[in-house]
N, C-alpha and C positions, 0 to 999 in steps of 0.2 A: 937125557938123548931120547929122542923116538926111535923105536925099531925100524929099521929098513929092511925090506924085500926086494932082492934083484931078481926079475922072471925072464925066462925066454921060453914062452909058450910054445908047445908043439905045434899050435895051429899057425905060427908064423915062422918065417924064414929064420934060419939059426943066423944071428948076427956075422956079418962078414968081416967085422972088424971089433975093437976091443970097447964094446957097450952091451947095455942090457937092452931089452926092448920095452920093459916097464919097470920101473923103480916105486916101490909104495913107502911111504913115510908117514906114518900116522895116518890121518884122514886122507892124505893127498897122494895121487898116483900120476906120474910123470911117464908118457908113453913118447918115445923114440918116434922120429919122421917115418910115417908109413907112407908106402907108395902102392901103385896099382900092380901088384905082384902076389902069387900066393905062397905058400910055405915052400914050393919048389923054385922059387926065384923068378919064375916066368911071368912076364907081363900079360894082363889081360888084353892086351891090344893097344893101339895107339891113340884111341879116341880118348879125350879129356873126361869125359862123362863116367865111362868104363873104369878109367883108372881112378876117379874120385870115389866112385861108389866102392871100390875094392880096397882103397885106402882107409874109409870110413870102417868097411867091415873088419879089417886089420886092426883099426883103434878098438872096435867093440871086442875082437878076441884078445886082444893084450888086457883090457880092463877086467875081461871075465876071469882072467888067470888070478887076479887080486881081488875078487869078489865083488868088482863093480860093474857098471854098464854105462852105455852111452848117455843115457838120462843124468850122469854124473857130471858129466863134461862141463866144465867152467871156462875153458880158454882153450882156443885153437890158432895155432900158426900155419898159414897155407903159403907153400911156395911153388909158384907157377913160372914155369919156363917161358912160356910165349904168349905175350900180350893178346894176341889175337884169340888165344883160347878162352879171354874174359867174356867174348859175347855169346860163347855157349855154356861156359861154366857158371856164370853169376845167374842167369835164368834157372839153371838146374839146382843151384843151391837155394835160391828163392823157394822152390817147389819141395825139394826133397829135404833140406836140413830140419825144417820144424818138424817131419815126421821120424827123421833119425834121431834128433836130440829130444825126446819128450820131456825132459825135465826142464826145458827153456832152452832159448837160442843161446850159445856160448859166447863170451867175448872172442872176437876174430882179429886176426891181422893178417893180410894178405900182401905177400911180398913177391915182387919180380925178381927172378933170378936169371944168371946168365945160361946154367946148367945144372942138372944133378948127376949124381953119381954114373948112372947109366943113360946113355943119351937117347935111348927109347922112352925115358920117364918125362912126363909131362907137369907131375905134381907130386907133392910130398906134403903130407899134414903131420905136425906134433900135436898133441893133447896134453892138457892138464885136467885133471878130475877131482873130484872133493866127495866124500861119502857122506 
């Protein structure tokens, strides 16, 4: 069995529930859903682009804690609350993600959901990375 590391980096919010922010197993790292808030839990604001930018930065911080970076991301799952946000989100992703993920664009699923844990959150992003 591969050794596993369960990590809650100081750069991220302490999990408010029974989970780890990132779990590394062999060459893989699984990042829990990241949102548009900092380590204090405060949202960066209501905008979908600002929340997306922060969520991606949080994924980077989680991966850094296990010796990886955004260039190692191979899969994203993106949860979006409001379908209307896609008009702003998709063009932003088209511009920003090739720069944010320099190892190549990861596989991606985008899922519309009714709501997230905090009603002010508009997006949550999970990631899988491979060393």
